[in-house]
N, C-alpha and C positions, 0 to 999 in steps of 0.2 A: 294548442295541444289538446288532443282528445283525452279525457279522463279514463283511466283503466283501473278498476277496483283491485286488480292483481298487484298494483303498485303500493297498496296499503300494507302495513306491517301488522299482521294478525298474530295473536299469541299462539301458544302450543295447541290450544283447543280450536283454533281457527276463528277466534273472536277478537273484536276491537271495541273499546268503550265508545259510547255515543252519548253526548250530552245534548239535551233538548233545551233550547232557550227561546222565549217568545220574542215577538217583534220589538218589544220595548226594552229587552235586555234582561228580563228576569229568568234565572236558571230554574227550569221546571223539574227536570229529572235526569237520571243517568241510567242507561240500560246497555245491553250488548247487541252487537250485530255481527253476522258472519258475511262472507262475500255475497251470498245470494240475497240476504236481507238488504244490503246496500243497493244491489242491482234492482230489487223489487221497489225499494223506496224511490230510486231515481226514475224508474219506468212508470210508476203509478202516481207519484206525488203524495202518497199516503205513507207515513212513516211506519216501517215494518222492522220489528226487532226479533232477536232470537232468544227464546226463553230457555235458560239453562236448566231450570227445574223440570219443565215439561218436555224439553228437547224438541221444540217445535217453534214455528214462526208465530208471531202475534202482531196483527196490525192494530196499532194504537187506536182505540175507540171502536173496534169491531163489535164488541159485545156491550160496552158501556155507552157508546155514542159520544165519548169524549175524544174526538178525533184530533190528530195532529196532521195538519197539511204542511208539507214541506215548502218553504220559501227559498232556502239556500242551504246547501251542504258544504261545509268547510273542513279542510284537512289541516291538521297541525303540522308544524315544521318537521317533526320526526316521522310523520305519516303513520303514527300509532294511536291516534285519537281523533274522533270526529266531533264536530259541533254542527248541530242542525238548528237552523233558525226556522221556527214553526209558527203557524197560526193555530193556536190551541182553542178547541171548543170545550168548555166546561173544565173541571179539574183535571190536572195531569196525574195526580197521585191516587193510588188505590184506596187511600184513606179519605178520599173525597175532598182533599185540599188542593188549592191551586198549584202548589209546588210540593215536591217530596222533601224539600229542604225547609221544613217548618219548625225545626228545633235549633236554637242557638245555645251556645255555652258562654255564659257571662258571669264573671267572678266565680267560676267553679260551679255554677248552678245551671241546670237546663231550663230554658225559657221557651215556651211554646209561642211562636210568632203569629200563627194563624189557626183559626178554628176550621173544622170542615165546612164546606159550602152547603148552603141550605138547598 
């Protein structure tokens, strides 16, 4: 069956959450995509998101060089969330960390799990 991005359940703003995970299973980040971003990602193999603040597309790594190459795009059972398996070059987070999920809450305290990459 051919994939049709129109089959996805986008929110009222035309967006769908997209989780990026590396090949080894580490969750790197979450961002938003619209239908065109999904199509661009599938067409180019370079992960393209929709920036809600800038109201424009951004190709991950376009300015930083921290590219996400798409390996596999997966759709959840409700068709309202995407999981992208990616090959990440450099950090995924704008704070220069490997993952945006670098803070844990343990015993009521915030614990920083990783420092920015050198």
